[in-house]
MIBA-877563 format. One record per residue (C-alpha): y, x, z. Coordinates in steps of 0.05 Angstrom, whole numbers, plus 32768, in hexadecimal, padded with zeros to 4 digits. Layout:
v->Y&u->X&w->Z
...
% end
This chain:
v->817F&u->809E&w->80A6
v->8157&u->80A3&w->8065
v->8172&u->80CF&w->802C
v->8175&u->8094&w->8001
v->817F&u->804A&w->8006
v->8149&u->8032&w->7FD8
v->80FC&u->8043&w->7FD5
v->80E4&u->8034&w->7F90
v->80AC&u->806B&w->7F91
v->8094&u->80A6&w->7FBF
v->80C1&u->80D4&w->7F97
v->80FE&u->80B2&w->7FBA
v->80E9&u->80CF&w->7FFD
v->80EE&u->8116&w->8014
v->80BF&u->812E&w->804B
v->80F3&u->8126&w->807F
v->80F8&u->80DC&w->806C
v->80AB&u->80D2&w->8070
v->80AC&u->80F3&w->80B5
v->80E6&u->80C6&w->80CD
v->80C6&u->8087&w->80B2
v->8082&u->8098&w->80D2
v->80A5&u->80AA&w->8114
v->80CD&u->806E&w->8115
v->808D&u->8040&w->8109
v->8070&u->8058&w->814E
v->80AE&u->8035&w->816D
v->809C&u->7FF3&w->8146
v->8055&u->7FF6&w->8157
v->806D&u->7FF4&w->81A0
v->8096&u->7FB7&w->8190
v->8058&u->7F95&w->8170
v->8035&u->7F9E&w->81AD
v->8068&u->7F7A&w->81DA
v->805F&u->7F31&w->81F0
v->80A2&u->7F20&w->81CF
v->809C&u->7F44&w->818A
v->80E6&u->7F3E&w->8175
v->8122&u->7F6B&w->8178
v->8169&u->7F5F&w->8166
v->816E&u->7FA0&w->813B
v->8181&u->7F80&w->80F5
v->81A1&u->7F3F&w->810D
v->81D8&u->7F2B&w->80D7
v->81AE&u->7F4E&w->809E
v->8191&u->7F24&w->8067
v->8153&u->7F3D&w->8043
v->813A&u->7F1F&w->8003
v->80EE&u->7F1B&w->7FFA
v->80E4&u->7F18&w->7FAE
v->809B&u->7F15&w->7F98
v->8091&u->7F07&w->7F4E
v->8045&u->7F0D&w->7F54
v->8014&u->7EF6&w->7F8C
v->800B&u->7F1F&w->7FCE
v->7FF1&u->7F0D&w->8011
v->7FF3&u->7F4C&w->8037
v->8032&u->7F70&w->8021
v->805C&u->7F30&w->801B
v->804A&u->7F18&w->8062
v->8050&u->7F5B&w->807E
v->8096&u->7F66&w->8066
v->80A9&u->7F1F&w->807C
v->808E&u->7F29&w->80C2
v->80B0&u->7F6E&w->80C7
v->80FA&u->7F4F&w->80B4
v->80EA&u->7F18&w->80E7
v->80D6&u->7F45&w->811D
v->811C&u->7F68&w->810F
v->8140&u->7F27&w->8113
v->8157&u->7F2D&w->80CB
v->8164&u->7EEF&w->80A0
v->812D&u->7EE7&w->806B
v->8133&u->7EC9&w->8022
v->80E9&u->7EBB&w->800C
v->80E9&u->7EB9&w->7FC1
v->80AA&u->7EA5&w->7F9A
v->80AB&u->7EAB&w->7F50
v->807E&u->7E6F&w->7F47
v->80B0&u->7E3E&w->7F67
v->80EF&u->7E5B&w->7F4C
v->811B&u->7E51&w->7F10
v->80F4&u->7E83&w->7EE6
v->80CB&u->7E4C&w->7ED8
v->8105&u->7E2E&w->7EB4
v->8116&u->7E6C&w->7E8D
v->8142&u->7E90&w->7EBC
v->813F&u->7EDE&w->7EB0
v->812E&u->7F0B&w->7EEE
v->8174&u->7F29&w->7EE9
v->8192&u->7EE4&w->7EF0
v->8165&u->7ED6&w->7F27
v->8179&u->7F18&w->7F4B
v->81C6&u->7F09&w->7F3A
v->81BE&u->7EC1&w->7F58
v->819F&u->7EE3&w->7F9A
v->81D2&u->7F15&w->7F9F
v->8207&u->7EDF&w->7FA1
v->81E8&u->7ECD&w->7FE6
v->81FE&u->7F13&w->7FFD
v->81BC&u->7F30&w->800D
v->81B6&u->7F75&w->802B
v->8175&u->7F8C&w->8010
v->813F&u->7F79&w->7FDB
v->80F6&u->7F80&w->7FE5
v->80D4&u->7F77&w->7FA0
v->808F&u->7F6E&w->7F83
v->8088&u->7F69&w->7F3B
v->804D&u->7F6B&w->7F08
v->8074&u->7F9A&w->7EDB
v->807A&u->7FE7&w->7EE6
v->80C1&u->7FFD&w->7EEB
v->80DD&u->7FBB&w->7EFE
v->80F6&u->7FCF&w->7F42
v->811A&u->800E&w->7F24
v->813B&u->7FDE&w->7EF1
v->8156&u->7FAC&w->7F25
v->816D&u->7FE8&w->7F53
v->8193&u->8006&w->7F17
v->81B2&u->7FC1&w->7F06
v->81C4&u->7FAA&w->7F4C
v->81D3&u->7FEB&w->7F75
v->81B2&u->7FC8&w->7FAF
v->8183&u->7FE8&w->7FDF
v->813B&u->7FD5&w->7FC6
v->80F4&u->7FDD&w->7FE1
v->80BF&u->7FDF&w->7FAC
v->8085&u->7FB5&w->7FC4
v->8058&u->7FC3&w->7F8C
v->8070&u->7FC9&w->7F42
v->8037&u->7FBB&w->7F0F
v->8006&u->7FF7&w->7F0E
v->8041&u->8027&w->7F1B
v->8047&u->8032&w->7F6A
v->8044&u->8010&w->7FAD
v->806B&u->803F&w->7FDD
v->8068&u->8019&w->801A
v->801D&u->8012&w->8017
v->8018&u->805A&w->8010
v->8046&u->8063&w->8051
v->801C&u->8035&w->807A
v->7FDA&u->8056&w->8062
v->7FF7&u->809C&w->8077
v->800E&u->807C&w->80BB
v->7FC7&u->8065&w->80C3
v->7FAA&u->80A6&w->80B9
v->7FDD&u->80C7&w->80E6
v->7FCB&u->8096&w->811E
v->7F81&u->80AA&w->8115
v->7F85&u->80F4&w->810E
v->7FAB&u->8125&w->8139
v->7FC0&u->814F&w->80FC
v->7FC2&u->8133&w->80B5
v->7FD4&u->8175&w->8090
v->7F92&u->818F&w->8070
v->7F6C&u->814C&w->807A
v->7F3E&u->813D&w->803F
v->7F46&u->80F5&w->801D
v->7F1B&u->80D8&w->7FE5
v->7F3D&u->809E&w->7FBE
v->7F04&u->8076&w->7F9E
v->7F04&u->804A&w->7F65
v->7F32&u->8026&w->7F35
v->7F69&u->805D&w->7F2F
v->7F88&u->804B&w->7EEC
v->7F9F&u->8007&w->7F02
v->7FB1&u->801B&w->7F49
v->7FF9&u->8020&w->7F61
v->7FDD&u->8030&w->7FA4
v->7FB6&u->806E&w->7F8B
v->7FF9&u->8084&w->7F68
v->8023&u->8082&w->7FA6
v->7FEC&u->8098&w->7FD5
v->7FDD&u->80D6&w->7FA8
v->8026&u->80EB&w->7FAB
v->8032&u->80DC&w->7FF3
v->7FF0&u->8103&w->800A
v->8003&u->813F&w->7FDB
v->804A&u->8140&w->8002
v->802D&u->8140&w->8045
v->7FF4&u->8175&w->803C
v->7FB9&u->8145&w->8034
v->7F83&u->815D&w->8003
v->7F6F&u->8124&w->7FD5
v->7F34&u->811A&w->7FA8
v->7F2E&u->80DF&w->7F77
v->7EEA&u->80C2&w->7F6A
v->7EE9&u->8099&w->7F31
v->7ECA&u->8099&w->7EE9
v->7EED&u->80AB&w->7EAC
v->7EFB&u->8067&w->7E96
v->7F1E&u->8056&w->7ED5
v->7F4B&u->8094&w->7ED3
v->7F8D&u->8098&w->7EAE
v->7F8F&u->80B8&w->7E6A
v->7FCD&u->80DD&w->7E72
v->7FB0&u->810F&w->7EA8
v->7FE4&u->80FB&w->7EDC
v->7FB4&u->8111&w->7F12
v->7FA9&u->8158&w->7EF6
v->7F9E&u->8186&w->7F2F
v->7F77&u->8157&w->7F5A
v->7F2B&u->815E&w->7F62
v->7F07&u->8126&w->7F3E
v->7EC2&u->810E&w->7F4F
v->7E99&u->80D9&w->7F2A
v->7E70&u->80BC&w->7F65
v->7E7F&u->80AD&w->7FAD
v->7E3E&u->80D1&w->7FC4
v->7E5F&u->8116&w->7FB1
v->7E96&u->810B&w->7FE6
v->7E7A&u->80D8&w->801B
v->7E67&u->8112&w->8050
v->7EA4&u->8140&w->8040
v->7EE2&u->8119&w->8049
v->7F09&u->80FF&w->8085
v->7F24&u->80C2&w->8065
v->7EFF&u->8096&w->8032
v->7F35&u->806C&w->8010
v->7F11&u->8033&w->7FE9
v->7F41&u->8016&w->7FB0
v->7F3B&u->7FCD&w->7F9D
v->7F1D&u->7FC2&w->7F56
v->7F5D&u->7FA4&w->7F31
v->7F3B&u->7F73&w->7F0A
v->7F7C&u->7F4D&w->7EFC
v->7F98&u->7F89&w->7ED8
v->7F60&u->7F95&w->7EAD
v->7F6E&u->7F7C&w->7E69
v->7F29&u->7F94&w->7E53
v->7EE9&u->7F9E&w->7E79
v->7EEC&u->7FE4&w->7E91
v->7EAC&u->7FF0&w->7EB2
v->7E68&u->7FE0&w->7E99
v->7E4E&u->7FAF&w->7ED3
v->7E56&u->7FA8&w->7F20
v->7E11&u->7FC3&w->7F28
v->7E28&u->8005&w->7F06
v->7E66&u->8006&w->7F31
v->7E3B&u->7FFB&w->7F71
v->7E0F&u->8035&w->7F5A
v->7E48&u->8068&w->7F5B
v->7E88&u->804F&w->7F7E
v->7E77&u->801B&w->7FB4
v->7E74&u->8027&w->7FFC
v->7E31&u->8009&w->8016
v->7E0B&u->800A&w->8055
v->7DE1&u->8048&w->8048
v->7E20&u->806F&w->802C
v->7E49&u->805E&w->806D
v->7E14&u->807B&w->8099
v->7E1F&u->80BF&w->8071
v->7E68&u->80C3&w->8083
v->7E81&u->8101&w->80A4
v->7E8A&u->80FB&w->80EE
v->7ECF&u->80E2&w->80FC
v->7EDE&u->80C7&w->80B6
v->7F00&u->8085&w->80AD
v->7EFE&u->8051&w->8079
v->7F3C&u->8034&w->8059
v->7F4D&u->7FFD&w->8027
v->7F8F&u->7FDD&w->800E
v->7F73&u->7F96&w->800A
v->7F5A&u->7F65&w->7FFA
v->7F11&u->7F80&w->7FF6
v->7EE9&u->7F6C&w->7FBB
v->7EA9&u->7F61&w->7FE5
v->7E6D&u->7F7C&w->7FC0
v->7E97&u->7FA7&w->7F92
v->7EC0&u->7FDD&w->7FB9
v->7E97&u->7FCE&w->7FFB
v->7E55&u->7FAF&w->8001
v->7E50&u->7F66&w->801E
v->7E1D&u->7F82&w->8050
v->7E49&u->7FB9&w->806A
v->7E85&u->7F89&w->8072
v->7E5B&u->7F5B&w->809A
v->7E42&u->7F93&w->80C6
v->7E89&u->7FAB&w->80D4
v->7E97&u->7F65&w->80EE
v->7E5E&u->7F68&w->811D
v->7E54&u->7FAF&w->8130
v->7E8A&u->7FCF&w->8159
v->7E75&u->801A&w->8145
v->7E79&u->800A&w->80FE
v->7EB9&u->7FE3&w->8105
v->7ED9&u->801F&w->8125
v->7ED5&u->8044&w->80E1
v->7EF9&u->800C&w->80BD
v->7F44&u->8010&w->80BE
v->7F54&u->7FD4&w->8092
v->7F70&u->7FA7&w->80C4
v->7F95&u->7FE3&w->80EB
v->7FB6&u->7FEF&w->80A6
v->7FD0&u->7FA6&w->80A8
v->7FEF&u->7FAC&w->80EA
v->800B&u->7FF2&w->80DA
v->8029&u->7FD5&w->809C
v->8054&u->7FA8&w->80C6
v->806C&u->7FE4&w->80F3
v->807C&u->8015&w->80B3
v->80A1&u->7FD8&w->8092
v->80C8&u->7FCA&w->80CD
v->80DB&u->8015&w->80D1
v->80EE&u->8015&w->8085
v->811C&u->7FD4&w->8092
v->813A&u->7FF3&w->80CD
v->814B&u->8037&w->80AD
v->8167&u->801B&w->8071
v->818F&u->7FE4&w->8090
v->81A5&u->7FF7&w->80D6
% end
């Protein structure tokens, strides 16, 4: 069993919890490879998927994970709910609790919303992303993807590149990688780094060219254009010059290095259009890109989490 019943952030997880989740995910990867991809493990449990902001990968990943485990699923969308009529989030939660759910999966645009709901309800909650705070299940699936590509993860070198200040993925990954002994470097200009020095102790570079031939994992962050209330970078051309992965840089990668991205990719910003097209056509290039593998692994990791919390 996990040491806690909710996963609001990486700090909620002990190293033993992380090992248990990763090892359990191996079993569910096997389930996903079967012809019949459904098991009765969570039959009789009801999971409420509450997404207060748009999502494709995380939302669908959690939903398919719950269905593969035979749980009943309540699929809530803020855009078609009574929130549009003035109902508060807490009243919405109270209403859904009346249906006797066993677990909430929550994505919310405000940092801290999942903790607030957890404190209010006392229910098991999995944070599916809250504002620019954390995205713990993305970090877990990223760690699992790394583990499936390397025999040993301790001591690996990872560079996280791009919009750090607005990225909940970066915050969760940095915490998780540190716990698991992975060396992390941030690649970002000053204007895309937090002002409160929350990443003190990490090596920080300003250009992807400084790490491209040295790291085992190149993790490209999505430019969070929707979270920027002001323009934080002079131009796309300037971003491309220092932070984008293009074809010439790709062929300078260290042997065995893999490329990851939480999705969706802003083509022409984080990764060049030319390189993305090449990855679709060239098998050797595609081998280094683990973006699709991250999606598959995400289902297995989320199945493991639902199983460990509810079984």
